[in-house]
C-alpha beads as a LAMMPS data file, in Angstrom:
LAMMPS data file: protein, C-alpha beads

100 atoms
99 bonds

1 atom types
1 bond types

-500.0 500.0 xlo xhi
-500.0 500.0 ylo yhi
-500.0 500.0 zlo zhi

Masses

1 110.0

Atoms # bond

1 1 1 -0.080 0.068 0.034
2 1 1 2.622 2.370 0.955
3 1 1 4.556 1.921 -2.323
4 1 1 1.541 2.922 -4.279
5 1 1 0.819 5.819 -2.391
6 1 1 4.516 7.247 -2.727
7 1 1 4.231 6.556 -6.405
8 1 1 1.142 8.929 -6.613
9 1 1 3.178 11.519 -4.781
10 1 1 6.146 11.114 -7.130
11 1 1 4.044 11.564 -10.071
12 1 1 2.532 14.705 -8.501
13 1 1 5.888 16.189 -7.839
14 1 1 7.074 15.731 -11.555
15 1 1 5.029 18.820 -12.277
16 1 1 7.418 20.690 -10.380
17 1 1 10.873 21.633 -11.610
18 1 1 14.086 20.526 -9.608
19 1 1 14.684 24.379 -8.774
20 1 1 11.213 24.674 -7.326
21 1 1 11.523 21.676 -5.216
22 1 1 14.948 22.883 -4.058
23 1 1 13.609 26.256 -3.356
24 1 1 10.808 24.718 -1.104
25 1 1 13.286 22.476 0.799
26 1 1 15.694 25.528 1.204
27 1 1 13.067 27.843 2.513
28 1 1 11.663 25.171 5.073
29 1 1 15.135 24.232 6.325
30 1 1 17.119 27.658 6.438
31 1 1 15.526 30.231 8.483
32 1 1 16.672 32.340 11.408
33 1 1 15.425 30.947 14.730
34 1 1 15.651 33.449 17.763
35 1 1 18.449 32.435 20.171
36 1 1 15.986 31.797 23.069
37 1 1 12.392 30.599 22.709
38 1 1 9.916 32.832 24.107
39 1 1 8.124 31.842 27.112
40 1 1 5.103 30.014 26.228
41 1 1 2.197 28.633 28.248
42 1 1 1.113 26.479 25.322
43 1 1 1.004 22.611 24.991
44 1 1 3.201 21.671 21.882
45 1 1 3.641 18.202 20.468
46 1 1 6.353 17.056 18.070
47 1 1 4.889 14.273 15.869
48 1 1 7.417 11.995 14.354
49 1 1 6.846 8.827 12.515
50 1 1 8.279 5.713 14.151
51 1 1 9.835 4.574 10.863
52 1 1 11.842 7.955 10.637
53 1 1 12.820 7.974 14.214
54 1 1 16.466 7.363 13.430
55 1 1 16.777 10.240 11.060
56 1 1 15.062 12.667 13.310
57 1 1 17.011 12.338 16.613
58 1 1 19.244 15.286 15.970
59 1 1 16.067 17.416 15.278
60 1 1 14.317 16.216 18.372
61 1 1 17.395 16.751 20.664
62 1 1 17.651 20.406 19.472
63 1 1 13.918 20.993 19.519
64 1 1 13.738 19.433 23.326
65 1 1 16.767 21.959 24.405
66 1 1 14.971 24.925 22.649
67 1 1 11.465 24.020 24.033
68 1 1 11.925 22.021 27.128
69 1 1 8.189 21.355 27.660
70 1 1 7.539 19.823 24.147
71 1 1 5.762 16.445 24.075
72 1 1 7.214 13.875 21.602
73 1 1 4.699 11.716 20.104
74 1 1 5.683 8.734 17.862
75 1 1 3.318 7.648 15.262
76 1 1 3.530 3.963 14.539
77 1 1 4.283 2.762 11.041
78 1 1 4.694 6.172 9.573
79 1 1 7.687 8.036 7.622
80 1 1 8.221 11.701 7.325
81 1 1 4.991 13.497 6.324
82 1 1 3.080 10.251 5.737
83 1 1 0.305 10.955 8.206
84 1 1 -0.643 14.164 6.541
85 1 1 -0.110 13.196 3.003
86 1 1 -1.225 9.713 2.867
87 1 1 -3.783 9.489 5.737
88 1 1 -5.466 13.035 5.922
89 1 1 -8.554 11.598 8.064
90 1 1 -6.132 10.093 10.595
91 1 1 -4.263 13.361 10.734
92 1 1 -7.653 15.442 11.199
93 1 1 -8.622 13.118 13.923
94 1 1 -5.239 13.315 15.893
95 1 1 -5.187 17.085 15.379
96 1 1 -8.923 17.516 16.565
97 1 1 -8.169 15.327 19.730
98 1 1 -5.119 17.352 20.523
99 1 1 -6.905 20.627 20.184
100 1 1 -9.706 19.550 22.325

Bonds

1 1 1 2
2 1 2 3
3 1 3 4
4 1 4 5
5 1 5 6
6 1 6 7
7 1 7 8
8 1 8 9
9 1 9 10
10 1 10 11
11 1 11 12
12 1 12 13
13 1 13 14
14 1 14 15
15 1 15 16
16 1 16 17
17 1 17 18
18 1 18 19
19 1 19 20
20 1 20 21
21 1 21 22
22 1 22 23
23 1 23 24
24 1 24 25
25 1 25 26
26 1 26 27
27 1 27 28
28 1 28 29
29 1 29 30
30 1 30 31
31 1 31 32
32 1 32 33
33 1 33 34
34 1 34 35
35 1 35 36
36 1 36 37
37 1 37 38
38 1 38 39
39 1 39 40
40 1 40 41
41 1 41 42
42 1 42 43
43 1 43 44
44 1 44 45
45 1 45 46
46 1 46 47
47 1 47 48
48 1 48 49
49 1 49 50
50 1 50 51
51 1 51 52
52 1 52 53
53 1 53 54
54 1 54 55
55 1 55 56
56 1 56 57
57 1 57 58
58 1 58 59
59 1 59 60
60 1 60 61
61 1 61 62
62 1 62 63
63 1 63 64
64 1 64 65
65 1 65 66
66 1 66 67
67 1 67 68
68 1 68 69
69 1 69 70
70 1 70 71
71 1 71 72
72 1 72 73
73 1 73 74
74 1 74 75
75 1 75 76
76 1 76 77
77 1 77 78
78 1 78 79
79 1 79 80
80 1 80 81
81 1 81 82
82 1 82 83
83 1 83 84
84 1 84 85
85 1 85 86
86 1 86 87
87 1 87 88
88 1 88 89
89 1 89 90
90 1 90 91
91 1 91 92
92 1 92 93
93 1 93 94
94 1 94 95
95 1 95 96
96 1 96 97
97 1 97 98
98 1 98 99
99 1 99 100
């Protein structure tokens, strides 16, 4: 099932140039972050697919230092972005449960 869904995404992305994809990646991963996070009275979750855990540990380590109160939620059998891209109903359910 996962292979078929990734194939659909690959076909969709063929409509974008390599430069556009690079610009999207660059803008999402290269921005200035304030040296210290502001004081927050907000519950924050970092959702991470269990299947991507090994490649996200550095992000998590930094994020937990920057936002000490963050709650890390491992989502079983998911890769990066898979929940929102391939399972939008499950994403909506989790989001609404979190916001409730």
